[in-house]
C-alpha angles and dihedrals in degrees: 000000000000124000090246091054091048092051090047089052091051092049092051091049091051090049090051092049096051096043109108114262144125093294094055092045091050092049091051093046093047092048090052099047105027106026138245099295093057090043091054092055089047089052090053089054091050089052091050091051091051090051089052092054091044091052089050089052089052089054093049102256088150088064089051090053090050091051094043108032091173090068092055090045091053092049091048093050091047092049092046091051090052092050092046090050091053090047091051091052093051093047093046094050097039095102095046117103111259092246090061094049097048100053094128103029145151089047122217120278091249092049091050091048091049091050089053092051093047092047091054096042094052089069110065093182094092089070088061091047094048091045089058092045093050093046092048101045110018116073125215114269095034108159121250094247090059091053089051090051090051091051088052089053090052092049093048094046093052096040097045095046095047091044088054090050091050090048094052092049093045094060115118093242092051093047092048089054089048093053090052093047100030098133094049094044095046092049090047090052090045092049092049092049090049091051091049090049092050091047091050092052096047104040 
């Protein structure tokens, strides 16, 4: 694999990480309501979920989806249902005072990590994205250590970006603004998650 191909791979992974989606929304929401530390563990979980989909792409899961569309459909419906459930919870609790909503937060590091993994795994579209990236930048016969390095790049891109998002939204000024506009912000987050869930189910 040439240096140019490696840099192209890195750029595509960064683009995929920063593109708006459920993971970025969840990182922002967690940073706002539970703080930077919890958001960082969530971001690590998002990175781990991305590595899972990338590994599946390496092993040709996209071809499996092409051969068995019902499997992809089932994953999409399950992921959409998860996102819609999260959206419903945000919308339902939007008018509650923040003290009532945050009874059990911040969650444990493991719980935050697990939420990040689940959030990423509920969207099977990354396997299609990573399949295209691998096909377009990684030549046949690439050694195993290079694939492992590429998976590390994917993990770092997802983790670093979503950690940054969580950090920005955990700042005191941002959280103060959130408290004053909680209903509007929660329902905006909920609406965006619902739209992403609907898009996932219908595309």
